[in-house]
C-alpha positions as CSV (number, residue, x, y, z in Angstrom):
1,M,-25.3,0.9,-27.5
2,G,-22.7,2.8,-25.4
3,V,-21.6,6.8,-25.8
4,A,-20.1,8.0,-29.0
5,H,-16.8,8.8,-28.0
6,K,-13.3,9.1,-29.9
7,P,-11.3,5.2,-31.5
8,K,-9.6,3.8,-28.9
9,E,-7.0,0.9,-29.8
10,A,-10.0,-1.7,-30.5
11,S,-11.9,-0.6,-32.8
12,I,-8.8,1.5,-34.7
13,K,-7.3,-2.4,-35.4
14,A,-11.2,-3.3,-35.9
15,F,-11.2,-0.7,-38.8
16,G,-7.7,-1.3,-40.4
17,E,-9.1,-5.0,-40.5
18,I,-12.3,-3.0,-43.4
19,E,-10.5,-0.3,-44.3
20,H,-10.2,-1.8,-47.7
21,E,-13.5,-3.6,-48.0
22,L,-15.1,0.3,-46.7
23,K,-13.1,1.8,-49.8
24,Q,-14.3,-0.5,-52.5
25,K,-18.2,-1.2,-51.1
26,L,-18.5,2.9,-50.3
27,V,-17.5,3.7,-53.9
28,H,-19.3,0.7,-54.9
29,L,-22.7,2.1,-53.2
30,R,-22.1,5.8,-54.8
31,R,-22.3,3.8,-57.9
32,D,-26.0,2.3,-57.5
33,H,-27.1,4.8,-56.2
34,D,-26.2,7.0,-59.1
35,K,-28.0,5.0,-61.2
36,H,-31.8,4.8,-58.4
37,E,-31.2,7.7,-55.6
38,P,-28.4,10.3,-57.3
39,Q,-29.5,12.7,-54.4
40,S,-27.8,10.2,-51.8
41,F,-24.5,11.6,-52.8
42,A,-25.1,14.8,-54.4
43,A,-22.5,16.1,-51.5
44,A,-19.7,14.1,-52.8
45,R,-20.8,14.1,-56.5
46,Q,-18.0,16.3,-57.6
47,L,-15.3,13.5,-56.1
48,S,-13.7,10.8,-58.4
49,D,-13.8,7.4,-56.9
50,E,-10.1,7.9,-55.4
51,Q,-11.2,11.2,-54.1
52,L,-14.4,9.7,-52.3
53,S,-12.2,6.9,-50.9
54,S,-9.1,8.7,-49.8
55,F,-9.8,7.7,-45.7
56,S,-7.4,7.0,-43.3
57,A,-7.3,5.5,-39.8
58,D,-6.9,9.7,-39.1
59,D,-10.2,9.8,-40.1
60,F,-12.6,7.3,-38.3
61,V,-13.4,10.4,-35.7
62,L,-16.1,8.5,-33.4
63,V,-17.3,5.0,-33.0
64,R,-20.3,3.6,-30.0
65,V,-20.5,-0.1,-29.7
66,A,-23.0,-1.8,-28.9
67,T,-22.6,-5.8,-26.7
68,T,-25.6,-8.4,-28.4
69,A,-26.3,-11.6,-28.2
70,Y,-24.1,-13.1,-31.3
71,G,-21.0,-10.2,-31.2
72,L,-20.0,-6.6,-30.9
73,V,-22.0,-3.7,-32.9
74,L,-19.3,-0.9,-33.8
75,F,-21.0,2.1,-35.3
76,G,-18.1,4.5,-36.6
77,K,-18.6,8.0,-38.2
78,L,-16.2,8.7,-41.4
79,R,-14.3,12.0,-42.3
80,I,-14.1,12.0,-46.2
81,P,-11.1,14.2,-46.1
82,A,-12.2,16.2,-49.6
83,L,-15.2,17.1,-48.1
84,A,-13.9,17.8,-45.2
85,S,-11.4,20.8,-46.0
86,G,-12.6,24.0,-45.2
87,G,-16.1,23.0,-43.9
88,D,-18.0,23.6,-41.3
89,S,-19.9,21.0,-38.8
90,K,-22.9,21.6,-41.2
91,T,-21.3,20.5,-43.8
92,P,-21.6,17.1,-45.4
93,A,-18.8,15.7,-44.6
94,Y,-18.8,12.3,-43.1
95,V,-20.3,8.5,-43.5
96,H,-21.8,6.4,-40.9
97,F,-20.6,2.8,-41.1
98,R,-21.0,-0.3,-39.2
99,A,-19.1,-3.7,-39.0
100,F,-19.6,-6.2,-36.6
101,S,-17.1,-8.7,-34.4
102,A,-17.9,-12.3,-32.4
103,G,-15.8,-11.0,-29.7
104,P,-12.5,-8.9,-28.9
105,D,-10.3,-11.2,-30.6
106,Q,-12.3,-12.6,-33.6
107,P,-12.5,-9.9,-36.6
108,A,-14.5,-7.2,-37.4
109,L,-16.7,-7.3,-40.6
110,F,-17.8,-4.3,-42.6
111,H,-21.9,-4.8,-42.5
112,S,-23.2,-1.7,-43.9
113,F,-23.6,2.4,-44.6
114,Q,-25.8,4.4,-43.4
115,T,-28.6,5.3,-45.9
116,A,-31.2,8.2,-44.4
117,D,-34.1,8.9,-46.1
118,L,-36.1,11.9,-45.2
119,E,-40.2,12.2,-45.8
120,D,-41.0,16.0,-46.8
121,A,-44.3,17.7,-46.0
122,Q,-45.9,16.4,-49.5
123,G,-44.6,12.5,-49.0
124,N,-42.0,12.8,-51.3
125,K,-38.4,11.2,-50.0
126,T,-35.2,12.0,-50.9
127,F,-32.5,10.1,-49.2
128,H,-28.8,10.7,-48.2
129,S,-25.4,9.1,-47.6
130,I,-23.7,11.9,-46.5
131,F,-24.0,13.0,-43.4
132,T,-22.4,16.3,-41.1
133,A,-20.4,16.6,-38.1
134,D,-23.8,17.4,-36.1
135,D,-25.9,14.6,-37.0
136,S,-25.5,11.7,-34.9
137,L,-24.4,8.1,-34.3
138,V,-27.2,6.0,-34.4
139,W,-27.9,2.7,-34.6
140,F,-28.8,1.6,-38.2
141,N,-29.5,-1.9,-39.8
142,A,-29.2,-0.9,-43.5
């Protein structure tokens, strides 16, 4: 997987191809997690669906690309503007997404959002889907 960098033209084009689906899937993911793991979106609890999905290509701040046998995998860091305003690098205000393309001339397809689970010293797990600016953009499958 390549190093993290600001999105270039090809990544911005791929983002544009999946932007509408990203918005729909993020709202759906939050609603689904609110039923079983409400802490996953606790940082965005106060936001409406419209505020949560109010991002645009200008909020696509970081990308990593991996070449695989079956095509290109794009990992993106996307700022949620309603959370980011006035925050610092430790403020949860980003989602990480994964997309796929069979090649440079093929359309991008949304794959998933990253949801991380954390385990405390007692073995209790908590989940989060909203990340900070300092959280690394890493490979994820879910």
